A tleap script that builds the chain and sets N, CA, C and O, in Angstrom:
source leaprc.protein.ff14SB
mol = sequence {
  NMET LYS ILE ILE ILE ILE ASN GLY PRO ASN
  LEU ASN LEU LEU GLY LYS ARG GLU PRO GLY
  ILE TYR GLY SER LEU THR PHE ASP ALA TYR
  PHE ASP GLN LEU LYS LYS LYS TYR PRO ASP
  ILE GLU LEU GLU TYR PHE GLN SER ASN ILE
  GLU GLY GLU ILE ILE ASP LYS ILE HIE GLU
  VAL GLY PHE THR CYS ASP GLY ILE VAL LEU
  ASN ALA ALA ALA TYR THR HIE THR SER VAL
  GLY ILE GLY ASP ALA ILE LYS SER ILE GLU
  THR PRO VAL VAL GLU VAL HIE ILE SER ASN
  VAL TYR GLN ARG GLU GLU PHE ARG HIE ASN
  SER TYR ILE SER PRO ASN ALA SER GLY ILE
  ILE VAL GLY PHE GLY LEU LYS GLY TYR GLU
  LEU ALA LEU LEU SER PHE GLN CLYS
}
set mol.1.N position { -11.621 -14.449 -1.281 }
set mol.1.CA position { -11.381 -13.023 -1.228 }
set mol.1.C position { -10.106 -12.719 -2.008 }
set mol.1.O position { -9.098 -13.408 -1.857 }
set mol.2.N position { -10.159 -11.680 -2.845 }
set mol.2.CA position { -9.019 -11.284 -3.661 }
set mol.2.C position { -8.555 -9.893 -3.233 }
set mol.2.O position { -9.311 -8.923 -3.291 }
set mol.3.N position { -7.296 -9.816 -2.803 }
set mol.3.CA position { -6.704 -8.567 -2.336 }
set mol.3.C position { -5.424 -8.310 -3.122 }
set mol.3.O position { -4.632 -9.225 -3.346 }
set mol.4.N position { -5.229 -7.073 -3.534 }
set mol.4.CA position { -3.971 -6.691 -4.178 }
set mol.4.C position { -3.236 -5.685 -3.304 }
set mol.4.O position { -3.837 -4.766 -2.748 }
set mol.5.N position { -1.949 -5.874 -3.196 }
set mol.5.CA position { -1.075 -4.910 -2.540 }
set mol.5.C position { -0.372 -4.136 -3.645 }
set mol.5.O position { 0.259 -4.718 -4.527 }
set mol.6.N position { -0.490 -2.814 -3.582 }
set mol.6.CA position { 0.167 -1.947 -4.557 }
set mol.6.C position { 1.176 -1.084 -3.810 }
set mol.6.O position { 0.823 -0.350 -2.887 }
set mol.7.N position { 2.424 -1.181 -4.220 }
set mol.7.CA position { 3.497 -0.382 -3.629 }
set mol.7.C position { 4.020 0.620 -4.641 }
set mol.7.O position { 4.134 0.324 -5.831 }
set mol.8.N position { 4.335 1.804 -4.151 }
set mol.8.CA position { 4.845 2.878 -4.986 }
set mol.8.C position { 6.356 2.966 -5.011 }
set mol.8.O position { 7.053 1.989 -4.740 }
set mol.9.N position { 6.857 4.150 -5.339 }
set mol.9.CA position { 8.270 4.338 -5.641 }
set mol.9.C position { 9.209 3.982 -4.482 }
set mol.9.O position { 8.945 4.253 -3.311 }
set mol.10.N position { 10.303 3.368 -4.880 }
set mol.10.CA position { 11.426 3.004 -4.012 }
set mol.10.C position { 11.143 1.844 -3.071 }
set mol.10.O position { 12.046 1.387 -2.371 }
set mol.11.N position { 9.909 1.358 -3.042 }
set mol.11.CA position { 9.619 0.228 -2.161 }
set mol.11.C position { 10.154 -1.074 -2.724 }
set mol.11.O position { 10.177 -2.087 -2.025 }
set mol.12.N position { 10.587 -1.063 -3.984 }
set mol.12.CA position { 11.301 -2.213 -4.538 }
set mol.12.C position { 12.677 -2.367 -3.881 }
set mol.12.O position { 13.320 -3.405 -4.038 }
set mol.13.N position { 13.128 -1.359 -3.157 }
set mol.13.CA position { 14.430 -1.399 -2.490 }
set mol.13.C position { 14.337 -1.796 -1.016 }
set mol.13.O position { 15.330 -1.733 -0.292 }
set mol.14.N position { 13.144 -2.203 -0.571 }
set mol.14.CA position { 13.025 -2.645 0.830 }
set mol.14.C position { 14.041 -3.748 1.093 }
set mol.14.O position { 14.273 -4.612 0.248 }
set mol.15.N position { 14.632 -3.706 2.256 }
set mol.15.CA position { 15.687 -4.642 2.609 }
set mol.15.C position { 17.060 -4.048 2.396 }
set mol.15.O position { 18.033 -4.468 3.023 }
set mol.16.N position { 17.140 -3.057 1.498 }
set mol.16.CA position { 18.398 -2.363 1.217 }
set mol.16.C position { 18.316 -0.888 1.606 }
set mol.16.O position { 19.281 -0.313 2.110 }
set mol.17.N position { 17.159 -0.290 1.367 }
set mol.17.CA position { 16.964 1.150 1.550 }
set mol.17.C position { 16.706 1.483 3.010 }
set mol.17.O position { 15.756 0.970 3.602 }
set mol.18.N position { 17.520 2.318 3.585 }
set mol.18.CA position { 17.327 2.829 4.943 }
set mol.18.C position { 16.764 1.774 5.895 }
set mol.18.O position { 15.646 1.923 6.387 }
set mol.19.N position { 17.521 0.718 6.158 }
set mol.19.CA position { 16.999 -0.356 7.011 }
set mol.19.C position { 16.619 0.103 8.423 }
set mol.19.O position { 15.811 -0.549 9.085 }
set mol.20.N position { 17.185 1.202 8.883 }
set mol.20.CA position { 16.800 1.741 10.190 }
set mol.20.C position { 15.366 2.220 10.230 }
set mol.20.O position { 14.745 2.243 11.292 }
set mol.21.N position { 14.837 2.602 9.087 }
set mol.21.CA position { 13.439 3.058 8.978 }
set mol.21.C position { 12.555 1.928 8.474 }
set mol.21.O position { 11.471 1.697 9.010 }
set mol.22.N position { 13.021 1.213 7.430 }
set mol.22.CA position { 12.167 0.281 6.711 }
set mol.22.C position { 12.453 -1.193 6.988 }
set mol.22.O position { 11.730 -2.058 6.493 }
set mol.23.N position { 13.487 -1.498 7.764 }
set mol.23.CA position { 13.808 -2.882 8.069 }
set mol.23.C position { 14.720 -3.505 7.030 }
set mol.23.O position { 15.082 -2.868 6.041 }
set mol.24.N position { 15.088 -4.753 7.261 }
set mol.24.CA position { 16.056 -5.410 6.385 }
set mol.24.C position { 15.439 -6.532 5.551 }
set mol.24.O position { 16.150 -7.202 4.803 }
set mol.25.N position { 14.145 -6.744 5.668 }
set mol.25.CA position { 13.461 -7.785 4.902 }
set mol.25.C position { 13.012 -7.225 3.560 }
set mol.25.O position { 12.471 -6.122 3.500 }
set mol.26.N position { 13.231 -7.970 2.490 }
set mol.26.CA position { 12.720 -7.534 1.186 }
set mol.26.C position { 11.202 -7.710 1.154 }
set mol.26.O position { 10.647 -8.523 1.893 }
set mol.27.N position { 10.538 -6.939 0.288 }
set mol.27.CA position { 9.089 -7.087 0.219 }
set mol.27.C position { 8.701 -8.429 -0.370 }
set mol.27.O position { 7.702 -9.018 0.041 }
set mol.28.N position { 9.473 -8.919 -1.324 }
set mol.28.CA position { 9.166 -10.230 -1.906 }
set mol.28.C position { 9.186 -11.319 -0.833 }
set mol.28.O position { 8.309 -12.184 -0.816 }
set mol.29.N position { 10.174 -11.287 0.059 }
set mol.29.CA position { 10.244 -12.276 1.143 }
set mol.29.C position { 9.050 -12.113 2.083 }
set mol.29.O position { 8.465 -13.103 2.522 }
set mol.30.N position { 8.691 -10.874 2.391 }
set mol.30.CA position { 7.540 -10.629 3.260 }
set mol.30.C position { 6.245 -11.087 2.588 }
set mol.30.O position { 5.388 -11.690 3.234 }
set mol.31.N position { 6.104 -10.802 1.297 }
set mol.31.CA position { 4.906 -11.191 0.560 }
set mol.31.C position { 4.753 -12.713 0.566 }
set mol.31.O position { 3.641 -13.219 0.714 }
set mol.32.N position { 5.848 -13.441 0.407 }
set mol.32.CA position { 5.804 -14.907 0.489 }
set mol.32.C position { 5.296 -15.366 1.857 }
set mol.32.O position { 4.524 -16.321 1.944 }
set mol.33.N position { 5.721 -14.698 2.912 }
set mol.33.CA position { 5.239 -15.020 4.263 }
set mol.33.C position { 3.735 -14.789 4.368 }
set mol.33.O position { 3.016 -15.615 4.931 }
set mol.34.N position { 3.259 -13.669 3.828 }
set mol.34.CA position { 1.819 -13.374 3.864 }
set mol.34.C position { 1.012 -14.438 3.133 }
set mol.34.O position { -0.021 -14.886 3.630 }
set mol.35.N position { 1.480 -14.843 1.955 }
set mol.35.CA position { 0.756 -15.862 1.176 }
set mol.35.C position { 0.680 -17.182 1.930 }
set mol.35.O position { -0.339 -17.870 1.872 }
set mol.36.N position { 1.738 -17.539 2.632 }
set mol.36.CA position { 1.731 -18.782 3.408 }
set mol.36.C position { 0.818 -18.665 4.625 }
set mol.36.O position { 0.127 -19.620 4.980 }
set mol.37.N position { 0.814 -17.508 5.257 }
set mol.37.CA position { 0.000 -17.308 6.462 }
set mol.37.C position { -1.496 -17.196 6.148 }
set mol.37.O position { -2.337 -17.566 6.967 }
set mol.38.N position { -1.819 -16.685 4.958 }
set mol.38.CA position { -3.220 -16.469 4.571 }
set mol.38.C position { -3.527 -17.182 3.251 }
set mol.38.O position { -3.786 -16.524 2.244 }
set mol.39.N position { -3.502 -18.507 3.246 }
set mol.39.CA position { -3.719 -19.242 1.990 }
set mol.39.C position { -5.135 -19.087 1.428 }
set mol.39.O position { -5.356 -19.332 0.242 }
set mol.40.N position { -6.085 -18.686 2.256 }
set mol.40.CA position { -7.466 -18.524 1.791 }
set mol.40.C position { -7.699 -17.181 1.105 }
set mol.40.O position { -8.760 -16.956 0.523 }
set mol.41.N position { -6.710 -16.287 1.170 }
set mol.41.CA position { -6.819 -14.993 0.492 }
set mol.41.C position { -6.019 -15.072 -0.797 }
set mol.41.O position { -4.842 -15.434 -0.793 }
set mol.42.N position { -6.666 -14.732 -1.892 }
set mol.42.CA position { -5.958 -14.667 -3.168 }
set mol.42.C position { -5.205 -13.335 -3.204 }
set mol.42.O position { -5.797 -12.278 -3.419 }
set mol.43.N position { -3.898 -13.408 -2.990 }
set mol.43.CA position { -3.068 -12.206 -2.894 }
set mol.43.C position { -2.324 -11.951 -4.193 }
set mol.43.O position { -1.777 -12.864 -4.812 }
set mol.44.N position { -2.318 -10.697 -4.583 }
set mol.44.CA position { -1.561 -10.257 -5.741 }
set mol.44.C position { -0.692 -9.087 -5.291 }
set mol.44.O position { -1.040 -8.377 -4.348 }
set mol.45.N position { 0.428 -8.891 -5.960 }
set mol.45.CA position { 1.341 -7.814 -5.610 }
set mol.45.C position { 1.770 -7.076 -6.870 }
set mol.45.O position { 2.075 -7.685 -7.895 }
set mol.46.N position { 1.786 -5.748 -6.769 }
set mol.46.CA position { 2.230 -4.896 -7.866 }
set mol.46.C position { 3.055 -3.765 -7.279 }
set mol.46.O position { 2.671 -3.164 -6.275 }
set mol.47.N position { 4.178 -3.480 -7.899 }
set mol.47.CA position { 5.020 -2.355 -7.481 }
set mol.47.C position { 5.446 -1.590 -8.708 }
set mol.47.O position { 5.776 -2.178 -9.737 }
set mol.48.N position { 5.438 -0.256 -8.596 }
set mol.48.CA position { 5.942 0.580 -9.678 }
set mol.48.C position { 6.508 1.868 -9.110 }
set mol.48.O position { 6.036 2.391 -8.100 }
set mol.49.N position { 7.520 2.358 -9.780 }
set mol.49.CA position { 8.082 3.667 -9.468 }
set mol.49.C position { 7.449 4.758 -10.322 }
set mol.49.O position { 7.841 5.922 -10.248 }
set mol.50.N position { 6.463 4.371 -11.137 }
set mol.50.CA position { 5.858 5.285 -12.104 }
set mol.50.C position { 4.398 5.560 -11.727 }
set mol.50.O position { 3.580 4.644 -11.654 }
set mol.51.N position { 4.095 6.819 -11.495 }
set mol.51.CA position { 2.764 7.228 -11.036 }
set mol.51.C position { 1.648 6.727 -11.951 }
set mol.51.O position { 0.650 6.189 -11.471 }
set mol.52.N position { 1.805 6.897 -13.251 }
set mol.52.CA position { 0.762 6.485 -14.194 }
set mol.52.C position { 0.492 4.995 -14.167 }
set mol.52.O position { -0.651 4.572 -14.336 }
set mol.53.N position { 1.523 4.192 -13.959 }
set mol.53.CA position { 1.335 2.743 -13.864 }
set mol.53.C position { 0.531 2.375 -12.617 }
set mol.53.O position { -0.272 1.441 -12.647 }
set mol.54.N position { 0.742 3.096 -11.539 }
set mol.54.CA position { -0.027 2.853 -10.311 }
set mol.54.C position { -1.491 3.213 -10.546 }
set mol.54.O position { -2.388 2.470 -10.146 }
set mol.55.N position { -1.731 4.339 -11.188 }
set mol.55.CA position { -3.109 4.744 -11.507 }
set mol.55.C position { -3.758 3.711 -12.427 }
set mol.55.O position { -4.903 3.319 -12.201 }
set mol.56.N position { -3.048 3.270 -13.449 }
set mol.56.CA position { -3.593 2.254 -14.356 }
set mol.56.C position { -3.939 0.971 -13.606 }
set mol.56.O position { -4.974 0.364 -13.878 }
set mol.57.N position { -3.102 0.553 -12.680 }
set mol.57.CA position { -3.364 -0.677 -11.919 }
set mol.57.C position { -4.595 -0.492 -11.023 }
set mol.57.O position { -5.413 -1.404 -10.906 }
set mol.58.N position { -4.730 0.659 -10.402 }
set mol.58.CA position { -5.918 0.934 -9.575 }
set mol.58.C position { -7.176 0.859 -10.439 }
set mol.58.O position { -8.175 0.273 -10.024 }
set mol.59.N position { -7.134 1.447 -11.633 }
set mol.59.CA position { -8.289 1.370 -12.547 }
set mol.59.C position { -8.578 -0.081 -12.945 }
set mol.59.O position { -9.735 -0.495 -13.012 }
set mol.60.N position { -7.529 -0.835 -13.203 }
set mol.60.CA position { -7.671 -2.220 -13.656 }
set mol.60.C position { -8.341 -3.106 -12.613 }
set mol.60.O position { -9.194 -3.926 -12.955 }
set mol.61.N position { -7.968 -2.953 -11.353 }
set mol.61.CA position { -8.460 -3.858 -10.293 }
set mol.61.C position { -9.563 -3.245 -9.438 }
set mol.61.O position { -10.137 -3.924 -8.587 }
set mol.62.N position { -9.860 -1.978 -9.659 }
set mol.62.CA position { -10.750 -1.240 -8.774 }
set mol.62.C position { -12.217 -1.593 -8.828 }
set mol.62.O position { -13.024 -1.008 -8.107 }
set mol.63.N position { -12.578 -2.555 -9.685 }
set mol.63.CA position { -13.969 -2.996 -9.755 }
set mol.63.C position { -14.077 -4.510 -9.629 }
set mol.63.O position { -15.174 -5.066 -9.695 }
set mol.64.N position { -12.937 -5.179 -9.447 }
set mol.64.CA position { -12.946 -6.643 -9.409 }
set mol.64.C position { -12.349 -7.230 -8.134 }
set mol.64.O position { -12.707 -8.343 -7.749 }
set mol.65.N position { -11.464 -6.521 -7.483 }
set mol.65.CA position { -10.857 -7.023 -6.238 }
set mol.65.C position { -11.762 -6.717 -5.051 }
set mol.65.O position { -12.625 -5.842 -5.117 }
set mol.66.N position { -11.547 -7.452 -3.970 }
set mol.66.CA position { -12.288 -7.191 -2.731 }
set mol.66.C position { -11.620 -6.117 -1.888 }
set mol.66.O position { -12.249 -5.539 -1.002 }
set mol.67.N position { -10.352 -5.850 -2.158 }
set mol.67.CA position { -9.649 -4.824 -1.412 }
set mol.67.C position { -8.315 -4.502 -2.037 }
set mol.67.O position { -7.690 -5.336 -2.693 }
set mol.68.N position { -7.888 -3.257 -1.814 }
set mol.68.CA position { -6.579 -2.802 -2.253 }
set mol.68.C position { -5.833 -2.288 -1.027 }
set mol.68.O position { -6.340 -1.452 -0.279 }
set mol.69.N position { -4.625 -2.802 -0.834 }
set mol.69.CA position { -3.722 -2.274 0.181 }
set mol.69.C position { -2.726 -1.423 -0.590 }
set mol.69.O position { -1.997 -1.930 -1.442 }
set mol.70.N position { -2.694 -0.136 -0.293 }
set mol.70.CA position { -1.887 0.796 -1.069 }
set mol.70.C position { -0.868 1.511 -0.208 }
set mol.70.O position { -1.218 2.209 0.743 }
set mol.71.N position { 0.398 1.332 -0.552 }
set mol.71.CA position { 1.463 2.164 -0.009 }
set mol.71.C position { 1.998 2.953 -1.192 }
set mol.71.O position { 2.873 2.486 -1.921 }
set mol.72.N position { 1.471 4.135 -1.370 }
set mol.72.CA position { 1.858 4.968 -2.511 }
set mol.72.C position { 3.203 5.646 -2.278 }
set mol.72.O position { 3.687 6.372 -3.147 }
set mol.73.N position { 3.805 5.421 -1.129 }
set mol.73.CA position { 5.119 5.972 -0.792 }
set mol.73.C position { 5.105 7.488 -1.009 }
set mol.73.O position { 4.163 8.163 -0.591 }
set mol.74.N position { 6.131 8.022 -1.653 }
set mol.74.CA position { 6.235 9.473 -1.822 }
set mol.74.C position { 5.057 10.061 -2.597 }
set mol.74.O position { 4.719 11.230 -2.413 }
set mol.75.N position { 4.426 9.258 -3.466 }
set mol.75.CA position { 3.271 9.767 -4.204 }
set mol.75.C position { 2.087 10.084 -3.283 }
set mol.75.O position { 1.185 10.832 -3.661 }
set mol.76.N position { 2.096 9.523 -2.099 }
set mol.76.CA position { 1.056 9.840 -1.120 }
set mol.76.C position { 0.936 11.343 -0.931 }
set mol.76.O position { -0.163 11.880 -0.793 }
set mol.77.N position { 2.065 12.006 -0.928 }
set mol.77.CA position { 2.138 13.420 -0.569 }
set mol.77.C position { 2.125 14.351 -1.780 }
set mol.77.O position { 2.153 15.572 -1.628 }
set mol.78.N position { 2.081 13.770 -2.989 }
set mol.78.CA position { 2.177 14.609 -4.189 }
set mol.78.C position { 1.138 14.303 -5.259 }
set mol.78.O position { 0.911 15.141 -6.131 }
set mol.79.N position { 0.504 13.148 -5.228 }
set mol.79.CA position { -0.290 12.712 -6.373 }
set mol.79.C position { -1.795 12.909 -6.195 }
set mol.79.O position { -2.481 12.101 -5.569 }
set mol.80.N position { -2.272 13.985 -6.755 }
set mol.80.CA position { -3.719 14.190 -6.830 }
set mol.80.C position { -4.319 13.099 -7.711 }
set mol.80.O position { -5.436 12.643 -7.464 }
set mol.81.N position { -3.580 12.680 -8.739 }
set mol.81.CA position { -4.067 11.658 -9.673 }
set mol.81.C position { -4.352 10.331 -9.001 }
set mol.81.O position { -5.375 9.709 -9.288 }
set mol.82.N position { -3.477 9.877 -8.114 }
set mol.82.CA position { -3.730 8.615 -7.403 }
set mol.82.C position { -4.914 8.776 -6.461 }
set mol.82.O position { -5.740 7.871 -6.339 }
set mol.83.N position { -5.002 9.922 -5.794 }
set mol.83.CA position { -6.170 10.181 -4.945 }
set mol.83.C position { -7.461 10.153 -5.737 }
set mol.83.O position { -8.456 9.585 -5.286 }
set mol.84.N position { -7.455 10.757 -6.906 }
set mol.84.CA position { -8.644 10.756 -7.770 }
set mol.84.C position { -8.968 9.353 -8.280 }
set mol.84.O position { -10.139 8.996 -8.405 }
set mol.85.N position { -7.935 8.551 -8.576 }
set mol.85.CA position { -8.163 7.176 -9.034 }
set mol.85.C position { -8.888 6.376 -7.961 }
set mol.85.O position { -9.797 5.606 -8.270 }
set mol.86.N position { -8.499 6.548 -6.720 }
set mol.86.CA position { -9.142 5.839 -5.610 }
set mol.86.C position { -10.598 6.288 -5.472 }
set mol.86.O position { -11.490 5.480 -5.218 }
set mol.87.N position { -10.814 7.577 -5.641 }
set mol.87.CA position { -12.175 8.112 -5.556 }
set mol.87.C position { -13.071 7.562 -6.664 }
set mol.87.O position { -14.291 7.520 -6.509 }
set mol.88.N position { -12.475 7.141 -7.780 }
set mol.88.CA position { -13.215 6.718 -8.965 }
set mol.88.C position { -13.618 5.247 -8.960 }
set mol.88.O position { -14.407 4.828 -9.807 }
set mol.89.N position { -13.099 4.461 -8.032 }
set mol.89.CA position { -13.340 3.016 -8.062 }
set mol.89.C position { -14.296 2.587 -6.958 }
set mol.89.O position { -14.638 3.371 -6.073 }
set mol.90.N position { -14.720 1.327 -7.025 }
set mol.90.CA position { -15.636 0.776 -6.014 }
set mol.90.C position { -14.908 0.008 -4.914 }
set mol.90.O position { -15.386 -0.048 -3.781 }
set mol.91.N position { -13.768 -0.579 -5.232 }
set mol.91.CA position { -13.031 -1.410 -4.281 }
set mol.91.C position { -12.480 -0.553 -3.144 }
set mol.91.O position { -11.867 0.484 -3.397 }
set mol.92.N position { -12.690 -0.974 -1.891 }
set mol.92.CA position { -12.124 -0.217 -0.767 }
set mol.92.C position { -10.594 -0.282 -0.759 }
set mol.92.O position { -9.994 -1.292 -1.126 }
set mol.93.N position { -9.986 0.823 -0.330 }
set mol.93.CA position { -8.533 0.950 -0.284 }
set mol.93.C position { -8.106 1.263 1.145 }
set mol.93.O position { -8.668 2.147 1.791 }
set mol.94.N position { -7.113 0.533 1.629 }
set mol.94.CA position { -6.493 0.843 2.908 }
set mol.94.C position { -5.099 1.384 2.616 }
set mol.94.O position { -4.289 0.733 1.957 }
set mol.95.N position { -4.839 2.571 3.111 }
set mol.95.CA position { -3.542 3.221 2.944 }
set mol.95.C position { -2.597 2.708 4.029 }
set mol.95.O position { -2.950 2.686 5.208 }
set mol.96.N position { -1.399 2.297 3.625 }
set mol.96.CA position { -0.410 1.758 4.555 }
set mol.96.C position { 0.905 2.516 4.399 }
set mol.96.O position { 1.326 2.841 3.289 }
set mol.97.N position { 1.536 2.787 5.527 }
set mol.97.CA position { 2.897 3.328 5.542 }
set mol.97.C position { 3.707 2.552 6.559 }
set mol.97.O position { 3.271 2.343 7.691 }
set mol.98.N position { 4.884 2.130 6.149 }
set mol.98.CA position { 5.750 1.329 7.013 }
set mol.98.C position { 6.212 2.147 8.214 }
set mol.98.O position { 6.176 1.671 9.349 }
set mol.99.N position { 6.639 3.366 7.962 }
set mol.99.CA position { 7.095 4.233 9.055 }
set mol.99.C position { 5.926 5.083 9.561 }
set mol.99.O position { 4.882 5.172 8.915 }
set mol.100.N position { 6.120 5.694 10.709 }
set mol.100.CA position { 5.135 6.645 11.205 }
set mol.100.C position { 5.430 7.981 10.544 }
set mol.100.O position { 6.323 8.714 10.969 }
set mol.101.N position { 4.676 8.289 9.505 }
set mol.101.CA position { 4.930 9.491 8.717 }
set mol.101.C position { 4.806 10.761 9.555 }
set mol.101.O position { 5.371 11.794 9.197 }
set mol.102.N position { 4.076 10.695 10.663 }
set mol.102.CA position { 3.879 11.872 11.508 }
set mol.102.C position { 5.071 12.132 12.425 }
set mol.102.O position { 5.125 13.162 13.097 }
set mol.103.N position { 6.015 11.213 12.455 }
set mol.103.CA position { 7.269 11.424 13.183 }
set mol.103.C position { 8.378 11.873 12.241 }
set mol.103.O position { 9.520 12.060 12.660 }
set mol.104.N position { 8.046 12.042 10.998 }
set mol.104.CA position { 9.052 12.372 9.986 }
set mol.104.C position { 8.855 13.797 9.482 }
set mol.104.O position { 8.185 14.598 10.134 }
set mol.105.N position { 9.421 14.113 8.353 }
set mol.105.CA position { 9.379 15.476 7.830 }
set mol.105.C position { 7.937 15.966 7.666 }
set mol.105.O position { 7.019 15.185 7.412 }
set mol.106.N position { 7.772 17.258 7.817 }
set mol.106.CA position { 6.446 17.885 7.765 }
set mol.106.C position { 5.690 17.560 6.474 }
set mol.106.O position { 4.481 17.336 6.518 }
set mol.107.N position { 6.375 17.530 5.330 }
set mol.107.CA position { 5.676 17.290 4.062 }
set mol.107.C position { 5.020 15.917 4.030 }
set mol.107.O position { 4.070 15.707 3.276 }
set mol.108.N position { 5.516 14.968 4.843 }
set mol.108.CA position { 4.935 13.625 4.874 }
set mol.108.C position { 3.632 13.569 5.674 }
set mol.108.O position { 2.972 12.530 5.705 }
set mol.109.N position { 3.265 14.648 6.305 }
set mol.109.CA position { 2.032 14.675 7.104 }
set mol.109.C position { 0.794 14.878 6.242 }
set mol.109.O position { -0.324 14.701 6.724 }
set mol.110.N position { 0.971 15.244 4.981 }
set mol.110.CA position { -0.149 15.470 4.069 }
set mol.110.C position { -0.320 14.262 3.148 }
set mol.110.O position { 0.654 13.764 2.583 }
set mol.111.N position { -1.554 13.795 3.000 }
set mol.111.CA position { -1.829 12.661 2.129 }
set mol.111.C position { -2.984 12.979 1.195 }
set mol.111.O position { -4.044 13.436 1.623 }
set mol.112.N position { -2.760 12.728 -0.096 }
set mol.112.CA position { -3.836 12.826 -1.079 }
set mol.112.C position { -4.618 11.516 -1.168 }
set mol.112.O position { -5.634 11.440 -1.859 }
set mol.113.N position { -4.139 10.488 -0.467 }
set mol.113.CA position { -4.788 9.180 -0.453 }
set mol.113.C position { -5.851 9.116 0.658 }
set mol.113.O position { -6.964 8.638 0.442 }
set mol.114.N position { -5.487 9.603 1.834 }
set mol.114.CA position { -6.323 9.447 3.037 }
set mol.114.C position { -7.782 9.853 2.885 }
set mol.114.O position { -8.652 9.123 3.360 }
set mol.115.N position { -8.099 10.985 2.244 }
set mol.115.CA position { -9.510 11.372 2.158 }
set mol.115.C position { -10.388 10.359 1.418 }
set mol.115.O position { -11.606 10.349 1.591 }
set mol.116.N position { -9.772 9.512 0.599 }
set mol.116.CA position { -10.539 8.552 -0.189 }
set mol.116.C position { -10.333 7.110 0.262 }
set mol.116.O position { -10.915 6.191 -0.314 }
set mol.117.N position { -9.517 6.907 1.277 }
set mol.117.CA position { -9.236 5.559 1.778 }
set mol.117.C position { -10.260 5.167 2.832 }
set mol.117.O position { -10.818 6.019 3.523 }
set mol.118.N position { -10.498 3.861 2.944 }
set mol.118.CA position { -11.414 3.390 3.987 }
set mol.118.C position { -10.713 3.303 5.334 }
set mol.118.O position { -11.372 3.234 6.371 }
set mol.119.N position { -9.385 3.305 5.329 }
set mol.119.CA position { -8.618 3.286 6.562 }
set mol.119.C position { -7.160 3.590 6.287 }
set mol.119.O position { -6.700 3.559 5.145 }
set mol.120.N position { -6.437 3.889 7.373 }
set mol.120.CA position { -5.023 4.253 7.279 }
set mol.120.C position { -4.268 3.514 8.376 }
set mol.120.O position { -4.692 3.498 9.532 }
set mol.121.N position { -3.144 2.901 8.005 }
set mol.121.CA position { -2.294 2.211 8.975 }
set mol.121.C position { -0.881 2.754 8.804 }
set mol.121.O position { -0.302 2.652 7.722 }
set mol.122.N position { -0.327 3.329 9.864 }
set mol.122.CA position { 1.017 3.905 9.794 }
set mol.122.C position { 1.856 3.447 10.980 }
set mol.122.O position { 1.356 3.278 12.093 }
set mol.123.N position { 3.141 3.252 10.713 }
set mol.123.CA position { 4.106 3.097 11.787 }
set mol.123.C position { 4.284 1.715 12.373 }
set mol.123.O position { 4.972 1.577 13.385 }
set mol.124.N position { 3.694 0.681 11.787 }
set mol.124.CA position { 3.819 -0.670 12.336 }
set mol.124.C position { 4.776 -1.532 11.518 }
set mol.124.O position { 4.754 -2.758 11.625 }
set mol.125.N position { 5.615 -0.897 10.703 }
set mol.125.CA position { 6.530 -1.651 9.862 }
set mol.125.C position { 5.750 -2.452 8.834 }
set mol.125.O position { 4.635 -2.092 8.457 }
set mol.126.N position { 6.352 -3.538 8.391 }
set mol.126.CA position { 5.687 -4.383 7.399 }
set mol.126.C position { 4.409 -5.009 7.944 }
set mol.126.O position { 3.533 -5.391 7.168 }
set mol.127.N position { 4.289 -5.120 9.254 }
set mol.127.CA position { 3.078 -5.666 9.895 }
set mol.127.C position { 1.825 -4.882 9.466 }
set mol.127.O position { 0.714 -5.410 9.507 }
set mol.128.N position { 2.013 -3.634 9.060 }
set mol.128.CA position { 0.884 -2.817 8.614 }
set mol.128.C position { 0.140 -3.427 7.435 }
set mol.128.O position { -1.077 -3.278 7.323 }
set mol.129.N position { 0.865 -4.115 6.554 }
set mol.129.CA position { 0.212 -4.775 5.416 }
set mol.129.C position { -0.709 -5.896 5.906 }
set mol.129.O position { -1.816 -6.062 5.395 }
set mol.130.N position { -0.252 -6.652 6.883 }
set mol.130.CA position { -1.080 -7.725 7.434 }
set mol.130.C position { -2.306 -7.151 8.130 }
set mol.130.O position { -3.408 -7.682 7.986 }
set mol.131.N position { -2.123 -6.073 8.881 }
set mol.131.CA position { -3.262 -5.431 9.533 }
set mol.131.C position { -4.280 -4.965 8.495 }
set mol.131.O position { -5.487 -5.068 8.712 }
set mol.132.N position { -3.793 -4.456 7.379 }
set mol.132.CA position { -4.691 -4.034 6.308 }
set mol.132.C position { -5.461 -5.228 5.743 }
set mol.132.O position { -6.666 -5.133 5.512 }
set mol.133.N position { -4.773 -6.348 5.522 }
set mol.133.CA position { -5.451 -7.551 5.031 }
set mol.133.C position { -6.568 -7.952 5.980 }
set mol.133.O position { -7.679 -8.256 5.548 }
set mol.134.N position { -6.272 -7.951 7.265 }
set mol.134.CA position { -7.254 -8.354 8.264 }
set mol.134.C position { -8.469 -7.425 8.281 }
set mol.134.O position { -9.574 -7.845 8.626 }
set mol.135.N position { -8.259 -6.164 7.910 }
set mol.135.CA position { -9.371 -5.215 7.924 }
set mol.135.C position { -10.427 -5.538 6.875 }
set mol.135.O position { -11.567 -5.091 6.999 }
set mol.136.N position { -10.077 -6.302 5.847 }
set mol.136.CA position { -11.031 -6.669 4.803 }
set mol.136.C position { -11.857 -7.903 5.164 }
set mol.136.O position { -12.861 -8.187 4.512 }
set mol.137.N position { -11.443 -8.633 6.192 }
set mol.137.CA position { -12.192 -9.833 6.574 }
set mol.137.C position { -13.444 -9.426 7.329 }
set mol.137.O position { -13.429 -8.525 8.168 }
set mol.138.N position { -14.518 -10.111 7.008 }
set mol.138.CA position { -15.808 -9.757 7.630 }
set mol.138.C position { -16.191 -10.750 8.687 }
set mol.138.O position { -17.242 -10.611 9.313 }
savepdb mol mol.pdb
quit
């Protein structure tokens, strides 16, 4: 099984950025833990702060991967383009958010990803990525 995790803007700063919300572990360190815990899953990771690069990556893998775990970060609430990219592909997408977006600012309650995602995981910290991986196992 081949799964890609795609992270959006500012998630490259995990471990440094607002540790009270996002924790103190870097995503690279967490990703290494996931690869060790799930050696039978071919895991790939992509992060970009640029909306078009995220859309291009979704197009690139959207017909060949078994699943996409997507944390579009702030683009979740602003990007019709990323929502449309998900609608255009065959690979199922699970939307993940580290924090509980519904406990945060009102604008974070709207998602352009959710209507096209096969599932949504919010508020479980980095554990949400693992839960998303498990959702692809049959």
